[in-house]
N, C-alpha and C positions, 0 to 999 in steps of 0.2 A: 504493500500500500504506500509506504513512504517513498518508493522509487517512482511513483507516478507523477507526471508533470502537468500542471495547469498552465496553459499558454495565456498570457495577459496581453490583450489588445485594446483595452479601454472601452469595449463595446459589447462583449459577449459573456461577461461573468454571470454566473448563476448562483442561486442560493445553495444548491448542492455542492458547487465548486468551493464556495466559501467554507462550508462545513468540512469538506475534505482537506482543505489547507489548514483550517483552524484546529480541527480535532484529530485528523488522521495524518497530519504532517506531510501531505503531498507537497512536492516542491513546485516552484513557479519559474516561468521563463517569459521574459517580455518579447513579444513578436518584433521582428526586424522592421516591419512597417511602422510600428508604434515608435520605435527608437528613432527612426527617421523624422517623425513628427516632433519628437522631443527636441532633437537637434535644431530643427527649423525654428521652433518657438524660442529656444535658448538664444539663437543668433539675434532675434528681434529684441530680446531683453538687453543684450550687450549693445546693440545699436542705440537703444533708448538711453543707456547710461553714457555712451560716448557722445551722443548728441545733447546731453544734459536736458533731455525732454522731461517735463514735469509729469510723472506718472505715479499714481498712488502706490505706496509700498515698495516702489523701485527707487525712486529718487525723492521720496518724501517720507515723513514719519508715519505713524499708525494711529488710527482712531482719531481722537481729538487733535493729535499732532500731524494730521494730514496736510496742514498748511506749512509745515516746516520742511524746507528743502534740504536734501542731504547730498553732499558732494560725492563724486566718484570714489575718492579716497576713503570715504566713510561708509561705503555700502557694505563692506564685510562686517565691520563693527556693528552696523545697524541690524543686520540679520542675526548675528550672534547674540547681541543684547536682547533682541526680541525673544529668542528662545529662553535665555536665562531668566528674564524678567517674567515671562508668562508661565513658567513651570510652578504653578501655585496650587496644584491639586492637593486634596486632603483625603484621608480615609483609607480604607482597605484597598490594596491593589486589585485591579481586574485579574481574573483567572488568565492563565497563559493562553487558553484557546481564544479568549476575547481579544487579548493583545495581538495574537497572530491575525485575527480577522481585521482588526483595526489597521495593521500594517499592510495587509493585502489590499484592502479597499483604498488606502492611500496610494499604493503603487498603481492600481487600476485608474485612479483619478489622474495621476501624473502622466500615465502612459497615453492619455488622449491627446497630448501635445498642445495643451492650452494653458499650461502653468509656468513654463519658462525655466524649469530646473535643468541642470546639466545631466548628461547621461551618467556621469560618475555618481552623482547624488542618488539617482534612481537605482542604480545597480547596488549601491551600498545597502539600501533598504531591502532589495531583493536578496542579497547575501545574508542579511540578518534573519530573514524568514527561513531561507534554505538551510542555514547552519544553526538555527535554534537559539539566537540571541533575542531574548524577550525582555524589553524594557519594563521596569516597574512603573505602572501607570495608575495613580490613585483614582478611585472611582468618582470622587466628588470634586466639583469646582467648575463645571461647564454651564454656561447659560444657554448654550445651543444656538447662538447667533454671533456673527463673526466666526461661526463654526465652534468646534470643540477645542478652543484655544488652549486652555490649561492642560487637559490630559494629553493632547497631541504634542505639546511642548515637552512633556516628560518622555515621550517616544523619541523626539529628536535629540534630546540631551545625550542619549547613548550613542547616536550617530556621531556626535562631537567628541566622544570619549569621556562624557560627563555622566552624571546621574547614576542610577543603579539598574541592574538587569538580573534576570535569571538565566543561567547557562548550565545545561546538563543537570538541572535540578538544584543548583546552588545559587543563592543570592550573593551578589558581589557588586563591586563598582562597575559602572559602564565601561570604563577603560579596561579593566581586567577581563571582562566578558568579551570585548572586541579583540583583545590580544589573544585570548585562548582560542577564539574562533578563527583567528587569522584574517580579521577584517580591519583594514586601516581606517581610523576615524577621519572624518572630512572636516574641511573648513568651509562654511557657507559663504556664498557670494550673493550678489544682488538678486532680489526676489525670492531666493530659495527658502529662507526661513518662513516667510509668509505663505509660500506655496505648500509647505509641509504641514502647517498648523491651521490654516484657514479652510474649514470644511466640516462636513457632518459625519466623518468616518467613525467616530466613537459611538454616537447614538445609533448609527446604522448598523455597525458591527454587533452591538448588543442586541438590537431589535431583530436582526437577521437570524442570529442563533436562537433567540426565543421563539421566533416564528416557525423555524424548522421543527422545534420540539412541540410547538403548539399544534401543528398539523397532525403529528403522531398522537398527541393527547386527545384530539377530537375523535380520532378513530377508536382509541382506547375507551373513551367515554361511551361510545356506542356499544362496545363490547361489555363494559361493566353494566350498562343499562340492560342489555340482553340477559345477563345472568340474574339481575334483580327481577326482571320481568318473569323469568322462569321460577325463581324462588317464591314469588308472590302469585303465581298462576295468572299472570297478566293476559290481557285481551289483545290479540294481534290484529283485529279488524281495524284498529286505529292507524295501522301502518299500511293499509291497502293503497296501492298506487293511484287508484281512481280518486281517492280522497285528496291526494296531494297535487294531482294534475289540475284540479280546479282552483288551486291557489299556488301557482307554479314558481315559488321561490326555490332556486336550485338547491340550496343547502337543505331545505326541508325535504325535497324530493329524494336527495341522496341519503339523508339520514334514515328515512323510511325504508329505502332499498337496503341500506346496510343492516338494519335491524332484522328484516325478513331473511336476508342472506345468512346472518349469524345464527338465527333461530331455526334455520332449515332442519326439518325432521324432528323438531322438539316434541316430546310427549308431555311437557310440563306447562305449555301455554294453553290458553283457552280462547273460545269465541264468545262474542257478546251474547249474554243470556244464559250461558252454561253454568256459571257460578254467580256472576253479577252482570249488570247491564253495561256498566262503564267503570273504568279505572280513574284514580285520582290523576291530576294534571301531570305529576312528575313521572308517570308512566305513559299516560295517553298523549301528552303534548310534547314528548321528547323530540319528534321531528321538527316541530316548530321552534323549540327552545335551542336544541343543539344546532339546528339548521341556521338559525339567525347568527350564532357565533361563527359558524363555518363561512357564511357569506361575508361577515365582517373581516375574518382573517384572510379570505381571498382578496379583499380590497387591500389589506396590508401587504400581501404578497405582490400585488401589482405595483404598489408604490415602491417597495424594496427593489424590485427588478429594474425600475427606472433609476433609483437613487444610486445603486451600486455601480452603475455604468454612466454616471453623470459627472460633470465638472462642477465642483462646489467651492473653489477657492476664489480669491479676489486680489488684484484685478485678473481678468481672464484675457489671455493673449490670442489674437487672431492673426497668425503669421501671413496668411494669403492677402489679408487686407491691410497689413502693416499698422494695426491698431490694438490698443488694450483698453478694455472697458472696466471701470470700477462700478460694479453692480452689487447685487444681493444674493447671489447663488449660494452663499455660505449659510443663509438663514435656514434654520431647522424646522420652520413651521410645516413644510410639506411632509415631514416625517413625525413631528411632534403629535399632530392630530391622529395619524394612523397608529402610533404606538400607544397613545391613550386609549384608542378604540380597541387595540389588541388586549390591553389590560382588562378593559371592561368585558370583552368577549370571553376571556379566560375566567374571569371572576364568576360569570354566570354558569360556566360549566361546573365549577366547584359548588356553586350555590345549589343547583338542582341535584347534584350528586349527593350532597349532604342530606337533602330532604328525602332522597331514596334510602339512605342509610337509616334515617329516623323511621321510615316505614318498615324496614326490616327488623329493627330492634324493639319496636313498640308492639306489644302483643295485641293491643286494641286495634291496630291497623293491619297487622300481618297474619294473625292466627297462628303464629309460631311461638315457641317458648320465649318468655321475656328475656330480652337482651341476648338471645340466641345461645343460652347456656342450658344444658340439660339438668343442671343442679342449682336453680335459682335460689337466692337467699344466702346459702353458704358461699356461692360463687357469683361474681358480678358479670362475667362474660364480656359482652361488647358494650356495656353501659358507658364506660369512659372513652371508648373508641369514638362513639358519637360526639362526646364532649370535645374531643380533640379536633374532629372534623368541623364542628360548629365554631370553635375558636379560630381555625384557619380561615373559614368563610367570613367570619366577622372582621378579621384583620384585612382580608381582601377588600371588603367594603370601604375601609379607610384608604387603602392603597389605590383603589380605582378612581379616586377623585382626580380629575384631569390636571396634569401639570401644565398643559398648554394654555390654560385660561389665565395663568399668571405671567406677569412681566415686570421686571425691575430695571429701569434705565441704567446704562453703564457708559463709561468713557465720557464723563462730563456731558451726558445727554446726547452725544453724537450717535450713540447706539441706543436709541430710546424705546425700542421694542424688541424683546428677545423671546425665544421659543420655549425654553426649558425642555427641549426635546430629549436631552440625555437623561434627565430625571424621569421623563415618561418611559423611556426604554428600560431604565433600571427598575422602575416600579413594575413594569410588565414582567420582567424577569422574576421578581419576588412573588408576584401573583402566580406565575407559572409554577414555581416551586410548591406553593401552597396547594394549588389545584391538583398537581400530580399526587401529592400526599392524600388529599381527600379522595381522589379516585382510587388510590391504593387501598384505602380503608373500605371503600365500597366493594372493591373486588374481594377482599377478605370476608366482609360481612355477607356478601351474596353467596360465596362458596360455603361458608358456615351454614347459612340458611338452607342451601340445597342439600347439605348432608343430613338434614332431617327428613328428606325424601329419598330420591334415588338419582345419583349423578349419571347413571347410564341412560336416563331419559332426556338428557340435555340435547340441545340442537348441535348440529355438526360443528359450527363455529364456536359456540360457547363451551362445548366440551374440550376443544383444543386449549382455550384459555384456562378453564378449570384445571386441566391436567398440569399445566405449568405452575399454577398457584399451589396445588397440592404437592407438587414435586418439592417445592421450597418450604411450604408451611402446612403442617398437619392440622386436622380438625381440633378445635379446642374442646376437650372434655372437662378439664379442670382449669381454673385460673392460672395464668402464667404471665411473665413479663412480655407485654404485647408490643412494645416499641421495637423490639427485635424483629418481630414479624412484619411490622410496618416498613422497617428499613429494607428487609429482604425484597418486598414487593416493589418498593420505590426503586431499588437498584435494578430490578428487572425492567421496570418502566423506562429507565434511562437507556437500557440496551435495545429497547423496542422489540424484545423477544415475543411478548404476548401478541402484539399486532401482527408480527411476521408469521407466527404460528397459526393464527386464525386465518390470515390471508392464504397461507399454504393449504389450509383445509377447505376453504370455501371460495377462494378467489379474492381479487383486490377489493378493498373497501375504498370508498371515494368520499371527498369532501366537496367536490365541485364537478 
């Protein structure tokens, strides 16, 4: 896997490729065509400097200092000072996979040939990815307009032989990491510092990795629902395709299809009127609830596919026209709103999952032993499992408050509206973690409930999921330390093994 190469051309990067580079350490290579564009843009920057043309960030200061003209002799100091002064991040560092995604997106941005960096500078970043030099980038400190200035500055520090990095699992100085990897630090020249830190790569990297896992979680939520439907003798008429074709939201249609596919050949489901006329909303309305989140996340996917192949720094160089425009492509608003939407969509998946857990553990709603224990009173069973899920869902309700509705002016009010998009992406990541754990608890609860009947009656798809759950976690006969069980299922969720097993059994599940 590590020997596979992703070719970077500035226009064809995919979410899957980002994941492969970030998580599976695929190497990257910049296409020759892109390098030619990089050289062409760089020449124009050099011409601007030689001509003493006033161009923002090339021959001027930054932000409120955009009216201060910088001489040719000062351009190197200008770019270096920019990085040193802007490295103001705080908090826990991003995980290495996020750092790799950030670096990759920055390379793809620069490879479009509108940023004006030297080929040497671009290749240094490529070498850092390929040789595993991962800058320490604190999570907090970005306003998401003028791009992700603070966190990206921490990335660039290591390129200069400054800052800190992780190399081969060890945290060390940036200088030591570059030396051990055999990469020479660089000295920035005109435009390069600004080209490296002015953009949306941090928020987009975080949001891209969250979205990739969100897609898998949406499939898993359909699987957990199917198990709960069987545990509660749910009515499948609510998933009939004719019902959904007359309200043809795509996510709704696909959710109903998924449920019927997973439940194929089940002997535990019912038809309307056999036991009851209709189910509660958390079973009956799953196509509408899950489907809405799927449609929302498809919108996010569409925006990510644009952003990871976009130019987001400032000024933007147009070599063919011999011009540079100072605009606002660094502004994170086009991603801040989608990442807030992503968090809300994931929060709802956890919300409805927790309500299904409550139906499983509540004997007045399920007809099953209270809290799914055969020895109620002496043993508590899944009582506190539902508490934990409820706590995670409640936390998500706080986290789902949109970050993008806030703005605090900066740079002496020159930058008077900012997106907070990086906060939105980080919140979506935290919501994802909570939602994955809630669904893990539902999977365990549903498997426990099914064991009061007969697991051999499960549908073809749900049986595949049940078998993996029971391979890792046995039925609870007497109380035991349950967080261990939660962690086992969470770890499986992270590998996507349950979804893959179900799809091997019944065919691909879809969200769109």
